[in-house]
C-alpha distance (Angstrom), angle and dihedral (degrees) to the residues before:
residue distance angle dihedral
M1 . . .
S2 3.78 . .
L3 3.81 116.7 .
T4 3.79 122.4 -133.0
N5 3.72 119.6 -124.2
E6 3.81 91.5 -108.2
R7 3.76 92.2 51.3
K8 3.84 90.6 49.5
K9 3.78 90.3 50.2
Y10 3.81 91.2 52.5
L11 3.88 91.2 46.4
R12 3.83 89.5 49.6
Q13 3.82 90.6 53.2
L14 3.88 90.6 50.0
G15 3.83 91.8 44.8
H16 3.91 95.1 51.5
S17 3.81 92.9 87.0
L18 3.83 97.5 40.5
K19 3.72 124.0 106.9
P20 3.85 123.0 -141.6
V21 3.83 109.7 -88.1
V22 3.78 97.6 -177.4
T23 3.79 129.0 43.0
V24 3.87 122.9 -160.5
A25 3.81 104.8 -153.8
S26 3.75 129.6 -166.3
K27 3.94 93.0 -72.0
G28 3.83 85.9 67.0
V29 3.88 126.3 -143.5
S30 3.85 101.3 -10.3
E31 3.80 124.0 178.0
T32 3.79 90.2 -98.3
V33 3.83 93.0 52.1
L34 3.79 89.6 47.2
Q35 3.73 90.2 53.1
E36 3.78 92.8 49.4
L37 3.90 91.1 46.4
N38 3.82 89.5 52.7
R39 3.83 94.0 48.4
A40 3.82 92.2 46.1
L41 3.83 91.6 49.5
E42 3.75 92.9 47.0
D43 3.70 91.1 49.4
H44 3.84 102.2 37.6
E45 3.88 104.9 17.0
L46 3.82 91.3 -157.2
I47 3.84 114.5 56.8
K48 3.79 141.1 160.4
V49 3.76 118.9 -127.1
K50 3.85 122.5 -161.8
L51 3.81 116.7 -146.0
S52 3.84 120.3 -151.7
V53 3.83 96.3 175.1
D54 3.72 138.0 112.9
D55 3.80 99.4 -129.2
K56 3.84 102.7 52.6
A57 3.85 96.8 173.3
A58 3.82 92.0 54.7
A59 3.71 93.9 45.6
I60 3.83 91.8 50.9
K61 3.82 90.3 53.1
T62 3.82 93.3 46.4
V63 3.81 93.2 47.8
C64 3.77 93.4 48.8
D65 3.78 94.9 42.8
S66 3.78 96.0 42.2
A67 3.84 92.2 50.2
N68 3.74 96.6 36.4
A69 3.81 87.5 -126.0
E70 3.74 134.1 144.3
L71 3.87 121.2 -120.1
V72 3.71 108.3 -125.7
Q73 3.80 98.6 173.9
S74 3.76 141.8 -12.4
I75 3.82 121.0 -159.1
G76 3.80 119.9 168.7
H77 3.79 106.0 -44.6
V78 3.79 98.0 -24.6
L79 3.80 124.1 93.1
L80 3.74 129.1 -162.8
I81 3.72 110.5 -150.6
F82 3.77 135.5 177.8
R83 3.83 136.7 -158.9
A84 3.79 122.0 165.3
A85 3.78 113.4 -122.6
K86 3.81 121.3 -127.3
K87 3.85 90.8 -132.8
P88 3.85 109.7 12.0
N89 3.78 116.7 -151.0
P90 3.84 106.9 -132.9
K91 3.78 90.2 -147.8
L92 3.83 96.3 53.2
S93 3.90 105.6 27.6
N94 3.77 112.5 101.7
L95 3.78 87.8 -150.6
L96 3.82 98.1 52.8
K97 3.78 94.3 41.0
N98 3.80 91.3 60.3
Q99 3.76 96.1 44.9
A100 3.91 91.9 68.0
C-alpha cells in the first residue's frame, strides 16, 4: 500500500491543520494504544500521533506496522499516518470532509 509522492503531498496538506488524536507515552504501543489507533484510523483515515518515547525510530515502525498504516510525514515527535477505511464515514473521515 505504498503512497505516491503526489498522494503524500496531498495528505500532508490535509494533515497540516489536524491535532494529534493519539499519544504514545513512555510505555510504548500497548494494547490500549493500539485499539485507539485502530479506532481513530477507521474513523478518520488520516491522523496525527504524538510520540513521547526515547526511541522515536522504533516507535514509528511499531505504530505503522501494528496499525497497518502508512507513514506520511514525521516532524519532531508528531507522526502523520494514513490507512484507508473499509467504509469511510463522510462525517468523520478527514479525507471525505475536505472533498466537499
